[in-house]
C-alpha positions as CSV (number, residue, x, y, z in Angstrom):
1,M,27.7,-41.0,-19.4
2,Q,28.5,-40.8,-15.3
3,D,29.5,-44.6,-15.6
4,V,31.9,-44.1,-18.2
5,L,33.4,-41.2,-16.6
6,N,34.0,-43.0,-13.5
7,T,35.4,-46.2,-15.3
8,E,37.3,-44.8,-18.1
9,L,39.0,-41.0,-17.1
10,W,39.7,-42.6,-13.1
11,S,40.7,-45.2,-13.8
12,G,44.5,-44.2,-14.8
13,T,44.0,-44.9,-18.6
14,S,45.8,-43.5,-21.4
15,L,45.0,-40.7,-23.2
16,G,44.5,-42.1,-26.2
17,D,42.2,-44.5,-24.4
18,L,39.9,-41.9,-23.4
19,L,40.0,-40.4,-26.7
20,T,37.8,-43.7,-28.6
21,L,34.9,-43.1,-30.1
22,E,32.7,-44.5,-26.9
23,F,33.9,-42.0,-24.8
24,L,33.6,-39.5,-27.2
25,T,29.9,-40.6,-27.9
26,A,29.1,-40.4,-24.0
27,I,30.2,-37.6,-23.4
28,L,28.5,-35.7,-27.1
29,G,24.9,-37.7,-25.2
30,G,25.8,-35.8,-22.3
31,T,26.1,-32.9,-23.6
32,I,23.1,-32.9,-25.7
33,S,20.6,-34.5,-22.9
34,A,21.9,-31.8,-20.4
35,I,21.0,-29.0,-22.8
36,F,17.8,-30.8,-23.8
37,V,16.8,-31.2,-20.3
38,L,17.7,-27.5,-19.2
39,T,16.0,-26.0,-22.5
40,A,13.0,-28.3,-21.6
41,G,13.0,-27.0,-18.4
42,F,12.9,-23.4,-19.7
43,I,10.1,-23.9,-21.7
44,I,7.6,-25.5,-19.3
45,A,8.7,-22.9,-16.7
46,G,7.6,-20.4,-19.5
47,W,4.6,-22.0,-20.1
48,F,3.2,-22.3,-16.2
49,S,4.3,-18.8,-15.4
50,R,2.7,-17.6,-18.4
51,R,-0.7,-20.1,-17.9
52,I,-0.6,-18.4,-14.0
53,K,-0.3,-14.9,-14.8
54,G,-3.1,-15.5,-17.7
55,L,-5.5,-16.7,-14.7
56,A,-5.5,-13.4,-13.9
57,S,-6.2,-11.8,-16.5
58,R,-9.1,-13.7,-17.6
59,H,-10.8,-12.9,-13.8
60,S,-11.1,-9.8,-12.9
61,R,-12.1,-10.8,-9.1
62,L,-8.1,-12.1,-9.2
63,D,-5.5,-10.0,-7.9
64,Q,-2.8,-9.5,-10.7
65,T,0.0,-9.0,-8.6
66,L,-0.3,-12.2,-6.4
67,F,-0.1,-14.7,-9.6
68,D,2.5,-12.7,-10.7
69,F,4.5,-13.5,-7.9
70,L,3.2,-17.1,-7.7
71,S,4.0,-17.3,-11.4
72,N,7.5,-16.3,-10.4
73,I,7.9,-18.5,-7.7
74,V,6.8,-21.4,-9.8
75,W,9.4,-19.9,-13.2
76,Y,12.3,-20.3,-10.2
77,A,11.5,-23.7,-9.2
78,V,10.9,-25.5,-12.6
79,V,14.7,-23.9,-13.5
80,A,16.0,-25.3,-10.4
81,F,14.6,-28.5,-10.7
82,S,16.2,-28.6,-13.8
83,V,19.6,-27.5,-13.3
84,L,19.8,-30.4,-10.5
85,I,18.7,-33.2,-13.2
86,V,21.3,-31.4,-15.6
87,L,23.9,-31.5,-12.8
88,N,23.2,-35.4,-12.2
89,T,23.3,-36.3,-15.4
90,L,26.7,-34.7,-15.8
91,G,27.7,-36.8,-13.0
92,V,28.2,-33.9,-10.3
93,R,26.8,-35.6,-6.7
94,T,23.9,-32.7,-6.3
95,T,23.6,-33.7,-2.7
96,S,26.9,-31.9,-2.5
97,V,25.2,-28.9,-4.3
98,V,22.6,-28.8,-2.3
99,A,24.6,-28.4,0.8
100,V,27.0,-26.1,0.0
101,I,23.4,-23.9,-1.2
102,G,22.4,-24.4,1.9
103,A,25.0,-23.1,3.8
104,A,25.9,-20.4,1.4
105,G,22.2,-19.6,1.6
106,L,22.6,-19.5,5.5
107,A,25.4,-16.9,5.2
108,V,23.8,-14.4,2.9
109,G,20.7,-14.8,5.1
110,L,22.2,-13.3,7.9
111,A,24.4,-10.8,6.0
112,L,21.0,-9.2,5.0
113,Q,18.9,-9.6,7.7
114,G,17.0,-6.5,6.5
115,T,16.6,-6.8,3.3
116,L,14.7,-10.9,4.3
117,S,12.7,-9.5,6.6
118,N,11.3,-7.0,3.7
119,V,10.8,-9.9,1.5
120,A,9.3,-11.9,4.4
121,A,6.7,-9.2,5.0
122,G,6.2,-8.6,1.2
123,V,5.4,-12.4,1.0
124,M,2.7,-11.6,3.7
125,I,1.4,-8.5,1.7
126,V,0.7,-10.5,-1.3
127,L,-0.6,-13.3,0.0
128,F,-3.2,-11.3,2.7
129,R,-3.8,-8.4,0.7
130,P,-4.4,-6.0,3.0
131,F,-4.6,-3.1,-0.5
132,K,-4.5,-2.9,-3.9
133,L,-3.0,-1.3,-6.6
134,G,-4.6,1.8,-7.3
135,D,-5.7,2.2,-3.2
136,F,-5.7,5.4,-1.6
137,V,-4.3,4.5,1.7
138,V,-2.0,5.9,4.5
139,I,0.9,3.5,5.9
140,N,3.2,4.5,8.4
141,G,2.2,8.1,8.4
142,Q,2.4,7.9,4.7
143,M,-0.3,8.9,2.9
144,G,-1.0,8.6,-1.2
145,T,-2.2,6.1,-3.9
146,V,-0.4,2.5,-4.0
147,K,1.4,2.5,-7.7
148,S,3.7,-0.4,-7.1
149,I,3.9,-3.6,-4.8
150,S,7.2,-5.8,-4.9
151,L,9.0,-8.1,-2.8
152,N,10.9,-5.2,-1.0
153,Y,8.9,-2.1,-1.0
154,I,5.8,-0.3,-1.9
155,E,5.3,2.7,-3.8
156,L,3.5,5.5,-3.0
157,A,2.4,8.7,-5.4
158,D,1.3,11.4,-3.0
159,L,-1.2,14.9,-3.0
160,Q,1.4,16.1,-5.1
161,N,2.6,13.3,-6.7
162,L,5.5,12.9,-5.1
163,Q,6.9,9.1,-5.0
164,I,7.4,7.6,-1.8
165,I,9.0,4.6,-1.0
166,V,7.9,2.6,2.0
167,P,10.1,-0.6,2.9
168,N,7.9,-3.4,3.5
169,S,9.3,-4.6,6.8
170,Q,7.4,-0.8,7.8
171,V,4.1,-1.3,6.0
172,W,3.5,-5.3,7.8
173,G,4.4,-3.5,10.9
174,N,2.2,-1.0,11.0
175,T,-1.4,0.4,11.3
176,I,-3.0,1.0,7.4
177,V,-5.8,2.6,6.7
178,S,-6.9,2.5,3.3
179,Y,-9.2,4.9,2.0
180,S,-10.1,2.5,-1.0
181,A,-11.5,-0.4,0.8
182,N,-15.1,0.0,1.1
183,P,-17.4,1.4,-1.8
184,T,-19.2,3.7,0.2
185,R,-17.5,6.6,2.8
186,R,-19.7,8.9,5.2
187,V,-18.9,12.0,5.3
188,Q,-18.6,14.5,8.3
189,W,-19.3,18.2,8.7
190,V,-19.9,20.6,11.9
191,F,-21.4,23.8,11.3
192,G,-21.4,25.7,14.1
193,V,-24.2,29.1,14.1
194,S,-24.7,32.3,16.6
195,Y,-26.9,31.2,20.0
196,G,-29.2,33.6,18.9
197,S,-29.8,31.6,15.9
198,N,-33.6,29.7,15.1
199,L,-31.6,26.0,15.5
200,A,-34.4,24.5,13.8
201,Q,-34.5,26.7,11.1
202,A,-30.6,26.3,10.7
203,E,-31.3,22.6,10.6
204,K,-33.6,22.6,8.1
205,V,-31.2,24.9,5.9
206,I,-28.1,22.4,6.4
207,M,-29.9,19.3,5.7
208,D,-31.5,20.6,2.4
209,T,-28.5,21.8,1.1
210,I,-27.0,18.6,1.8
211,M,-29.6,16.0,0.4
212,S,-30.1,18.2,-2.5
213,D,-26.6,17.4,-3.9
214,P,-27.3,14.1,-6.3
215,R,-24.0,12.6,-4.9
216,A,-26.3,12.5,-1.2
217,M,-27.1,9.1,-0.3
218,K,-30.9,9.1,1.2
219,D,-29.9,5.4,2.6
220,P,-27.9,4.3,5.1
221,E,-30.0,7.6,7.1
222,P,-28.2,10.9,7.6
223,F,-27.5,12.1,11.1
224,I,-27.7,15.4,12.3
225,Q,-27.7,16.8,15.8
226,V,-26.4,19.5,18.1
227,S,-23.2,18.3,19.4
228,N,-21.5,21.0,21.4
229,L,-22.5,24.5,23.0
230,G,-18.9,26.4,22.2
231,D,-17.3,29.4,23.3
232,Y,-19.4,31.4,21.1
233,S,-21.4,29.3,18.6
234,V,-23.7,25.9,18.6
235,D,-22.3,23.4,16.7
236,F,-24.1,20.9,14.5
237,T,-22.4,17.6,13.5
238,V,-23.4,16.2,10.2
239,R,-23.1,13.0,8.5
240,V,-24.1,11.6,5.4
241,W,-22.9,8.3,3.2
242,C,-21.7,9.1,-0.4
243,A,-19.7,6.6,-3.0
244,N,-16.5,6.0,-2.0
245,S,-14.8,7.9,-5.1
246,D,-17.6,11.1,-4.5
247,A,-16.5,11.6,-0.8
248,W,-13.6,14.7,-1.2
249,G,-15.6,16.8,-4.1
250,F,-18.8,16.0,-2.0
251,Q,-17.6,17.1,1.4
252,T,-16.1,20.6,-0.2
253,D,-18.8,21.3,-2.9
254,C,-21.7,21.0,0.4
255,T,-19.0,23.3,3.2
256,R,-19.3,26.0,0.4
257,R,-22.9,25.5,-0.3
258,V,-23.9,25.5,3.0
259,K,-22.2,28.7,3.5
260,E,-23.8,30.3,1.2
261,A,-27.1,28.5,2.2
262,L,-26.8,30.1,6.2
263,D,-26.2,33.8,5.0
264,E,-29.2,33.6,2.6
265,A,-30.9,32.7,5.4
266,G,-29.8,35.2,7.3
267,I,-28.0,32.9,9.7
268,E,-25.1,33.9,11.4
269,I,-21.9,31.8,11.6
270,P,-19.7,33.1,14.2
271,F,-16.2,33.3,14.8
272,P,-13.8,34.3,17.6
273,T,-14.7,37.6,19.2
274,R,-12.2,39.7,21.7
275,T,-13.8,42.8,23.8
276,L,-11.1,45.1,25.1
277,Y,-12.9,47.4,28.0
278,A,-10.3,50.0,29.2
279,N,-9.8,51.1,32.9
280,K,-10.2,55.0,33.0
281,L,-9.3,54.4,36.8
282,A,-6.1,53.4,36.3
283,G,-5.6,56.9,33.8
284,E,-6.7,58.8,36.6
285,D,-4.7,57.3,39.4
286,E,-1.9,57.9,37.2
287,D,-3.1,62.1,37.1
288,R,-3.7,62.2,40.6
289,E,0.4,60.7,41.2
290,T,1.6,63.4,39.1
291,R,0.2,66.4,40.0
292,H,0.6,65.2,43.8
293,A,4.5,65.2,42.9
294,A,4.7,68.7,41.5
295,E,3.1,70.2,44.5
């Protein structure tokens, strides 16, 4: 078709000569070829995209978000290649088109630097996977459960189920704390008892109470030591391992049980107190000055 267009359409022939059966056949054949190539390109792109997404669904260890991202890249690449073939079939010089697209891309890139930085950070997040959907994380000071990972932003749901949108450039360039990365957690408490308490008894009550909880792990070995001699209490630091999913409930439940166990054992849990001393001499001096003024 390209040869026909070059030799017939632009050779100065008359309109009647152009409307020949051979010319119309070339036009129709080129159009059908372009439609066929474009249709085949969409079909092939969809097939590759579904195959890549299917890999993640068939293997639980593979990250669905990463394969969704890869499938989109493959789809756009195959469609773009098909469009170039169609343009070449229609006689369009693809080198000029690529040059125009490149220049336009540069202009758009300069205008959308902030957005593109988010996209670049999103690519790094998708590839290196510092967290995944469902993880409980702290990102740039924002705490919540990861609900969505896209090329532009991360969506979190905080403890009140409020939606938090964090741009990817602020995610990749900041410290990320993940509470879900490891299967186990070490929970820590600090319990204070009075200076008059029997420390050995207090230590036994605390450990027996915590370790009686079925969520407490005996391996790794739990830790308890006197960590501080405060102004009004002797402080025990306790660290016990548990499953990651049990950490919050385990910590709060044992805090209450230890307090009740210490009360039952007669071990005092002190709290800050203040003693005030009245200065009687100040009152006597004031009375003496009043009597002296009256005389």
